[in-house]
PLY file of the C-alpha trace (Angstrom):
ply
format ascii 1.0
element vertex 317
property float x
property float y
property float z
element edge 316
property int vertex1
property int vertex2
end_header
45.75 14.10 20.58
43.77 14.01 23.77
40.03 13.69 23.23
38.25 16.43 25.14
34.55 17.18 25.67
32.99 19.46 23.08
31.87 22.75 24.55
29.79 25.22 22.54
28.91 28.68 23.74
25.23 28.76 22.75
24.34 32.34 22.15
20.68 31.88 21.24
18.89 31.61 17.92
19.40 34.28 15.33
16.09 35.95 14.42
14.64 35.05 11.04
13.80 37.97 8.82
10.98 36.68 6.65
10.40 38.40 3.36
6.83 39.60 2.98
5.55 38.86 -0.51
2.83 41.09 -1.91
2.29 39.39 -5.25
0.97 36.00 -4.05
-1.73 34.51 -6.26
-4.04 31.82 -4.91
-5.90 29.04 -6.77
-8.35 26.49 -5.37
-8.30 23.15 -7.22
-11.33 20.88 -6.83
-11.11 17.23 -7.99
-13.82 14.87 -9.19
-17.25 15.69 -7.73
-19.25 13.08 -9.71
-22.64 14.80 -9.30
-25.24 12.07 -9.65
-27.83 10.09 -7.75
-29.08 6.66 -6.85
-32.90 6.85 -7.04
-35.17 4.63 -4.96
-37.77 3.07 -7.24
-40.17 2.85 -4.30
-39.91 6.32 -2.76
-38.07 8.36 -5.45
-35.57 9.31 -2.74
-32.33 10.60 -4.27
-29.09 9.46 -2.63
-26.12 11.46 -3.94
-22.89 10.16 -5.44
-21.28 13.52 -4.64
-20.35 14.17 -1.02
-22.08 17.27 0.30
-19.89 17.25 3.41
-16.67 17.32 1.39
-18.08 20.00 -0.90
-19.00 22.19 2.07
-15.52 21.81 3.56
-14.04 22.92 0.23
-16.47 25.84 0.13
-15.57 26.99 3.65
-11.86 26.94 2.87
-12.50 28.86 -0.34
-14.50 31.47 1.60
-11.74 31.85 4.17
-9.11 33.00 1.66
-8.89 35.47 -1.16
-8.92 33.22 -4.22
-7.95 34.43 -7.69
-9.10 31.36 -9.57
-11.07 28.14 -9.00
-10.30 25.12 -11.19
-12.42 21.96 -11.28
-10.45 18.98 -12.55
-13.30 17.21 -14.33
-15.87 14.48 -13.83
-18.11 17.23 -12.56
-21.04 14.96 -13.46
-21.06 11.19 -13.02
-23.61 10.54 -15.81
-23.97 6.88 -14.88
-27.23 6.74 -16.85
-25.38 7.82 -20.02
-22.69 5.13 -19.92
-22.36 2.43 -22.56
-19.39 0.87 -20.81
-21.18 -0.63 -17.82
-24.58 -2.20 -17.19
-26.75 0.63 -15.89
-28.95 -0.04 -12.90
-32.55 1.24 -13.25
-31.88 3.02 -9.95
-29.68 5.42 -11.93
-32.19 6.24 -14.67
-33.65 9.76 -14.95
-31.19 11.29 -12.52
-29.37 13.70 -14.85
-31.82 16.56 -14.24
-31.57 16.67 -10.44
-27.80 16.11 -10.67
-27.49 19.11 -12.99
-29.62 21.26 -10.70
-27.56 20.49 -7.61
-24.28 20.85 -9.52
-25.34 24.33 -10.66
-26.31 25.25 -7.09
-22.88 24.29 -5.75
-21.08 26.05 -8.62
-23.00 29.21 -7.79
-21.90 28.84 -4.15
-18.23 28.62 -5.12
-18.59 31.51 -7.55
-20.09 33.67 -4.80
-17.36 32.59 -2.34
-14.74 34.09 -4.65
-16.71 37.28 -5.35
-17.23 36.23 -8.95
-13.60 35.24 -9.50
-12.35 33.22 -12.46
-13.71 29.66 -12.56
-12.82 26.96 -15.09
-14.05 23.38 -15.43
-11.99 20.77 -17.29
-13.96 18.05 -19.05
-13.43 14.55 -17.64
-14.15 11.12 -19.06
-17.50 10.95 -17.22
-18.56 14.35 -18.59
-17.64 13.10 -22.06
-20.20 10.30 -21.78
-23.00 12.58 -22.92
-21.34 13.46 -26.22
-20.22 9.89 -26.80
-23.75 8.57 -26.40
-25.09 11.09 -28.89
-22.46 10.09 -31.45
-23.26 6.39 -31.00
-27.05 6.52 -30.84
-28.33 9.93 -31.98
-25.90 11.41 -34.49
-28.52 13.88 -35.76
-28.33 15.71 -32.42
-24.53 16.05 -32.45
-23.46 19.71 -32.09
-27.12 20.81 -32.39
-27.71 24.35 -31.11
-30.79 26.49 -30.72
-31.13 29.28 -33.27
-31.22 31.89 -30.51
-28.03 30.54 -28.94
-25.70 29.63 -31.76
-22.76 31.06 -29.84
-23.48 28.77 -26.87
-22.43 25.11 -26.44
-24.55 22.37 -28.05
-27.98 21.83 -26.49
-27.20 18.34 -25.20
-23.91 18.98 -23.46
-22.82 19.44 -19.87
-21.92 23.16 -20.16
-25.24 23.97 -21.88
-27.44 21.93 -19.53
-25.76 23.63 -16.58
-26.01 27.03 -18.31
-22.44 27.82 -17.27
-22.57 31.04 -19.29
-24.97 32.43 -16.67
-22.17 32.27 -14.09
-19.36 33.20 -16.49
-17.71 29.81 -15.97
-15.34 28.58 -18.67
-15.71 24.99 -19.89
-12.42 23.45 -21.06
-13.44 20.53 -23.27
-11.71 18.06 -25.58
-10.98 15.35 -22.99
-8.29 14.08 -22.48
-6.49 17.06 -24.01
-8.10 19.85 -21.98
-5.63 21.82 -19.86
-5.61 24.88 -17.62
-2.18 26.39 -17.06
-1.79 28.10 -13.69
1.77 29.23 -14.46
4.25 28.47 -17.22
5.46 25.54 -15.09
2.20 24.17 -13.61
-0.77 22.74 -15.49
-4.08 21.14 -14.43
-5.59 18.21 -16.35
-8.28 15.65 -15.63
-5.91 12.78 -16.34
-6.21 9.59 -18.37
-3.71 7.33 -16.60
-4.81 4.95 -13.84
-2.73 2.33 -12.06
-3.92 -0.02 -9.36
-1.38 0.51 -6.59
-1.02 3.62 -4.45
1.56 5.96 -5.93
1.86 4.02 -9.17
-0.20 6.44 -11.27
1.82 9.59 -10.57
5.06 7.57 -10.64
4.16 6.58 -14.18
3.18 10.12 -15.16
6.24 11.83 -13.75
8.55 9.81 -16.01
7.46 11.75 -19.10
6.57 15.05 -17.39
8.49 18.17 -18.34
6.52 20.47 -16.05
4.55 20.10 -12.85
0.91 19.05 -13.06
-2.17 18.43 -10.93
-4.66 15.75 -11.97
-7.86 14.09 -10.82
-9.34 10.93 -12.34
-8.03 8.25 -9.95
-9.65 9.59 -6.73
-6.43 9.11 -4.74
-3.98 11.45 -3.03
-0.59 10.79 -4.60
2.55 12.72 -5.45
5.81 12.06 -7.25
8.78 14.36 -7.81
11.82 14.33 -10.06
14.69 16.66 -10.81
15.62 17.54 -14.39
19.10 18.93 -15.03
19.17 21.52 -17.81
21.70 24.05 -19.08
20.02 26.59 -16.78
20.38 24.36 -13.72
18.23 21.89 -11.82
14.46 21.95 -12.29
12.01 20.17 -9.97
8.90 18.61 -11.49
5.96 17.54 -9.32
2.93 15.46 -10.27
-0.01 15.52 -7.87
-3.25 13.59 -7.78
-5.51 15.26 -5.23
-8.25 12.74 -4.53
-11.93 13.43 -5.06
-15.01 15.17 -3.66
-17.41 12.32 -4.34
-18.44 9.72 -1.81
-15.92 7.02 -0.99
-18.24 4.63 0.86
-19.00 2.42 -2.14
-22.10 4.20 -3.48
-20.39 5.72 -6.53
-20.57 3.22 -9.43
-17.21 1.47 -9.82
-15.76 -1.96 -10.45
-15.95 -2.74 -6.73
-17.39 -1.30 -3.53
-14.23 -1.00 -1.43
-12.01 1.36 -3.38
-8.69 2.92 -2.45
-10.02 6.47 -2.68
-9.41 9.60 -0.60
-11.15 12.96 -0.42
-9.24 16.21 -0.72
-8.84 19.52 -2.51
-5.73 21.60 -3.11
-4.64 25.17 -2.65
-1.96 26.48 -4.98
-0.06 29.66 -4.21
2.46 31.21 -6.57
4.31 34.46 -7.10
5.31 36.43 -10.14
8.91 35.45 -9.35
8.20 31.77 -10.07
7.68 30.40 -6.55
4.98 27.69 -6.42
3.45 25.87 -3.46
0.98 23.00 -3.98
-0.84 22.22 -0.75
-3.24 19.23 -0.70
-5.96 19.37 1.97
-7.26 15.91 2.97
-10.89 15.60 4.11
-11.85 12.82 6.51
-15.43 12.14 7.59
-16.58 15.72 7.05
-13.57 17.33 8.74
-10.37 18.94 7.51
-7.45 20.68 9.19
-5.63 23.38 7.27
-3.12 25.94 8.52
-4.12 25.53 12.16
-7.87 25.68 11.60
-10.34 22.79 11.76
-13.21 22.87 9.30
-16.38 20.87 9.97
-19.03 20.22 7.34
-22.44 21.84 7.70
-25.70 20.25 6.65
-26.64 22.15 3.48
-29.68 20.09 2.51
-32.21 22.62 3.81
-30.41 25.37 1.87
-30.64 23.28 -1.29
-34.33 22.61 -0.74
-35.05 26.27 -0.05
-33.24 27.28 -3.24
-35.50 25.03 -5.32
-38.85 25.59 -3.57
-41.62 26.91 -5.79
-39.96 25.85 -9.00
-40.16 22.85 -11.27
-36.94 21.71 -9.65
-38.52 20.22 -6.52
-36.99 16.81 -5.95
-36.89 14.28 -3.15
-33.37 15.22 -2.12
0 1
1 2
2 3
3 4
4 5
5 6
6 7
7 8
8 9
9 10
10 11
11 12
12 13
13 14
14 15
15 16
16 17
17 18
18 19
19 20
20 21
21 22
22 23
23 24
24 25
25 26
26 27
27 28
28 29
29 30
30 31
31 32
32 33
33 34
34 35
35 36
36 37
37 38
38 39
39 40
40 41
41 42
42 43
43 44
44 45
45 46
46 47
47 48
48 49
49 50
50 51
51 52
52 53
53 54
54 55
55 56
56 57
57 58
58 59
59 60
60 61
61 62
62 63
63 64
64 65
65 66
66 67
67 68
68 69
69 70
70 71
71 72
72 73
73 74
74 75
75 76
76 77
77 78
78 79
79 80
80 81
81 82
82 83
83 84
84 85
85 86
86 87
87 88
88 89
89 90
90 91
91 92
92 93
93 94
94 95
95 96
96 97
97 98
98 99
99 100
100 101
101 102
102 103
103 104
104 105
105 106
106 107
107 108
108 109
109 110
110 111
111 112
112 113
113 114
114 115
115 116
116 117
117 118
118 119
119 120
120 121
121 122
122 123
123 124
124 125
125 126
126 127
127 128
128 129
129 130
130 131
131 132
132 133
133 134
134 135
135 136
136 137
137 138
138 139
139 140
140 141
141 142
142 143
143 144
144 145
145 146
146 147
147 148
148 149
149 150
150 151
151 152
152 153
153 154
154 155
155 156
156 157
157 158
158 159
159 160
160 161
161 162
162 163
163 164
164 165
165 166
166 167
167 168
168 169
169 170
170 171
171 172
172 173
173 174
174 175
175 176
176 177
177 178
178 179
179 180
180 181
181 182
182 183
183 184
184 185
185 186
186 187
187 188
188 189
189 190
190 191
191 192
192 193
193 194
194 195
195 196
196 197
197 198
198 199
199 200
200 201
201 202
202 203
203 204
204 205
205 206
206 207
207 208
208 209
209 210
210 211
211 212
212 213
213 214
214 215
215 216
216 217
217 218
218 219
219 220
220 221
221 222
222 223
223 224
224 225
225 226
226 227
227 228
228 229
229 230
230 231
231 232
232 233
233 234
234 235
235 236
236 237
237 238
238 239
239 240
240 241
241 242
242 243
243 244
244 245
245 246
246 247
247 248
248 249
249 250
250 251
251 252
252 253
253 254
254 255
255 256
256 257
257 258
258 259
259 260
260 261
261 262
262 263
263 264
264 265
265 266
266 267
267 268
268 269
269 270
270 271
271 272
272 273
273 274
274 275
275 276
276 277
277 278
278 279
279 280
280 281
281 282
282 283
283 284
284 285
285 286
286 287
287 288
288 289
289 290
290 291
291 292
292 293
293 294
294 295
295 296
296 297
297 298
298 299
299 300
300 301
301 302
302 303
303 304
304 305
305 306
306 307
307 308
308 309
309 310
310 311
311 312
312 313
313 314
314 315
315 316
């Protein structure tokens, strides 16, 4: 046959009729904050392990949307001064109190941003340091509660020191087993797997995963996906690591200064019909772009100082 030019009568693009969904639920997921400080022995100046710029970006995004639930993935506190695993620098001694005060201040900010919405914190391995140290060195204080607060967490524990009950925040303990299920097919955990190379951690986790999950722990943005074929058809499983909200400039105690870490948070949207969208939001040098809007971090230090003026909580922030 004779080869002829292909001619198509282009009649324009057919309009797309998008289906408006009224039953969308929205969850903000915040990874490792590592609240803690490096204290100058000469001036008592406190230099934070947590990144106030990244936290403020996360807060602004939370404020800009109606959020049903906020989930913190663990390692809320760094607790470097409670560790038995590493040699503790004297610069990290006596920093738990100011770290707890600032952590509570930020938690109150996020709680207010969601109009008192549901908030849950999953215990991480750093948070667990407090209980581990008591078991090793002060067993008599294990599970000790005040007589006027027997229904509250133990006196020397992260949820009790932060008085999370004041803000109606749920503490999900029992690391590494603590979980918060967003839907029947999506769960949040702190995580207990760490591999050295980018992508290797979630690639390892997805092998045994039967449902999608979001984790923290490794301070990196990673994702892996697989398809499971069942009698009901194909099922997609995603595993996401969504970075951290602590500093990534080498100040946070780690095995080395130059770590392969990234800052981010995630927004999860799902419907009652089973649709799920996991949207990581990278943060770079106090800036983030999300859905056509650029967010820039504000300096919140004066707000923090003002919130603690006139109390016993005055510190050299």
